[in-house]
N, C-alpha and C positions, 0 to 999 in steps of 0.2 A: 541678562538685563530683566528687571522686574517692573519697569515703568509700563504704563498702559500702552497698548499697541498704537493708539492714535497720537501719542506724544511726539513732538518734533524729534528728528534724529539726533540733534545736538544734545537734547535732554537725555535721551537714552544713552548716548556716548558718555556724557558726564557722569551718569549713574554707574556705568560699567567701570570707568576709570577710578571713581571713588571706591568702588567695591574692591578693585585690585589693590588700592592703597591700604584700605582698612584690613583686608585679609592677609596683607603681607606679600602679595605677589609682586607688588612694587614697593619694596621696603624703603625706609628713610635713606636718603642719599642716592637712590636709584635714578639714573638718567633715563627718561622716558624714550620710547622709540621715536624716530623722526616722524614728521608729518607724512612723508611719503610712505613709510612703513605702516603707519596707522591707516592711511587711505587704502592700502592694499589689503590689510587685515579685515577692514570693515566694508570694503567695496564701495567707498564713497569718495567725494571730492574733498578738497582741503577746507572748504567753508565750514561744514559741520564740525570737523576736527578742531579747527581754530576756535570756534565758539565754545566747544566743550572744554578745551584747555584754558580759555579765558575765564570760564566759570570756576575751574579749579584754582586758578590764581586768585580770583576774588574771594574764594573761601579760605585762602591761606594754605591750601594743601600742597601746592607746588611753587617753585621759584622759577626764574628764567624769563625770557622775553628780550626783545631788542637785540636779536642776534645770539643770545645765550640759550643753550638747549634747556628745555624744562626738566626740573629735577624735583623729586619728592623732598619736602622739607625734612630736616633732621628730627623735628618733633612736630607732628601734624597737629595743628591747633584746633581741636574740637570741631564744632559745628556752627554754622551760621544759624541764627534764629529764622532766617528766611527759608531754611530747609525744613523747619518744623520738626526736627528731631527732639526727642524727650531728653530729660536729664539722664535717664538710664542709658540711652543710646550714646549720648555725649560722653559720659564717664567711661563706658566700655570702649568707645572709640579712641580714647587717649590712654588706654591701658590701666585704668583705675577700676577698682571694685566698687560698683554703685550699691547703695543701700538706702533703706528708708524705714522710719518708725512712725506709725500712724498714731496720733493722739486722739483724733476725733473725726468721725464722719456723721454729720447730724443735719436734720431738717430744722430750720428756724427762719425767722423773719430776716430778710436781707438788711444788712447795715445800711445807713444812709449813703455811704460811699459806694458800696456794691450796687445798691438799687440805682443810683445815678449812672454808674458805668454800664450797667446791663439794660438801662432803659425801662426799669420796672417801677410800678407804683409802690409807694411806701407800705411796708407791711407784707409785701409779697413773700410767699414761702419759697425758699431756696435750699440747696444742699451745700453745706460748708465742709471743707476738709482741712485739717491741720496735720502737717507731717514735718518731720526733720529728715533731711537728706544727707547722705554720708558719702565720702570719698575714702576708700580704704579704711573704713570703720571710724573715720574721724568726722564729727559733725561739720558740715560745710554750708548748709543752707536751711532756712525755715520756709516752708511753703504754706501760705494761707490762701486757699482757693474757694471761690464761690461759683457754683454752677446753677443755671436756671433749672427748675425742678424737673422738666422733661428729660434733661441730660443727666443731672446729678443722681436721680433715683436709680439709674443703672448701676451706680457704684455700690449699692446695697447687696448686689450679687457678685461683687468682686473683692478679692483680698487685696486691699490697698498696700499691704506690706510686701506683696509679691513682685512688684515692679511698676512699670509705667502706666499711669492712668490714661494718658493720651493714647498710647498704643491700644489699650483695652477699648476705649471709647471709639476709636477708629474701626476696630474689629466689629463693634456693635453698629456700625453704619453712621455714626455721628459725623457730621460735615464740619470738621475743624479745618477751615479753609485759610484763614488769614488772621494776623494778630498785629496789634500796635503795642510797642514797648516804650515805657518811660523809665529812664534810669536816673537815680539821684543817690544821695548819701543821707543816712539817718544814724542817730545814736541808738545803741542797743537798749531796749526796755528791760525791765526786770525779767519778764518772761523770755525775751530773746536771749539774755545772758545765761539764764538757767538752761535753756534748751541747747545752746551752742557751747555750753561749758566754758564761758568767757566772762570777764568782768563786765559789770553794768556800765553802759555809756560808751563802750568802744564803738568806733565807726563801722557801719555796715553798708554794703552796696544794696540798694533797694531797686528791684525791677517790678514795675506795675504793668500788667498785661491785660488787654481785652482781646479775647479770641472771638471771631465771628464766623458764621457760615458763609457759603458762596453768595447767598442773597443778602448778606449784610446784617443778619440777625445776631446780636450779642449772645454768646453761649456761656462764656466763662470770664470771670474777673479774678485775677490772682495778684497777690502782693508777696513777692519772694525776697528774702533778705539773706545776702551772701556774706561770708567772711572774706574780706578782701585779701587776706594772707593766703587763701586757698584758690580763689577764683577772681578773675577780673574780666573786663570786656574790652574789645578793640573794634575799631571801625575801619574798613578798607573801602575806598571808593575811587572811581575814575570819572573822567568827563562823560564817558558813554554809559556808565552804570550807576544807579543809585547806591548809596552806602549800604553795605551789608553788616549788620551787627553780629559780632562773633563772641562767644563765651570762651575764655581762655583759662586753663589751669596754670597757676603760678608754680613753676617747677622749683623744687627744693624748699618750699615754704613749710613752716610748721605752724599749727594753730596757735 
């Protein structure tokens, strides 16, 4: 388990269970050990085990409950945004080859929309990133991201074609703590159509995200546009737990 040592036990357990699923130790269709067996293995009571299993259900990683034994889903559906994994981690987790092509990393004045989202004065200098993201070498998403200058300037020392920006920033100590996501649909602009190799005007799923530090400071504003034929979103919720937004790959779809 890689979670911090002061994390609650059920969080450590859920991370370990997810690792076993991702690494194939618990493959699709695998029936998980009983609660009693897991209690013995980890030397704990049923409470933390049940909390960890409930988290996996909320993430869509396992099925079962109400008398049915938990089982790994036949196709584990990506990541919840609440886990804060990157596009790269998500794509790898569903067995797809992630990729990216950077068109721009530049300092400039924040757009009015980005300035408002980030709580900046008009004309404030920011760092903007424009990338196309790929699944198995097929264009899947356009990423238009604005970072406050103190965060974004770190990207000038990073090869943004090499992988996850979020992972790099976290390695640099940037406190990417929480995010708010807004999902809607838009028509592809001329630029969208060219970058995604699709006709102009096709519908795209748009995700707008504001990422904040633990103390609430806005650090990043992003507008991502997805091809719905390749990616969609689902929400799972219960009475006890707030809805978790999950990114799903559409199996068998073609661009």
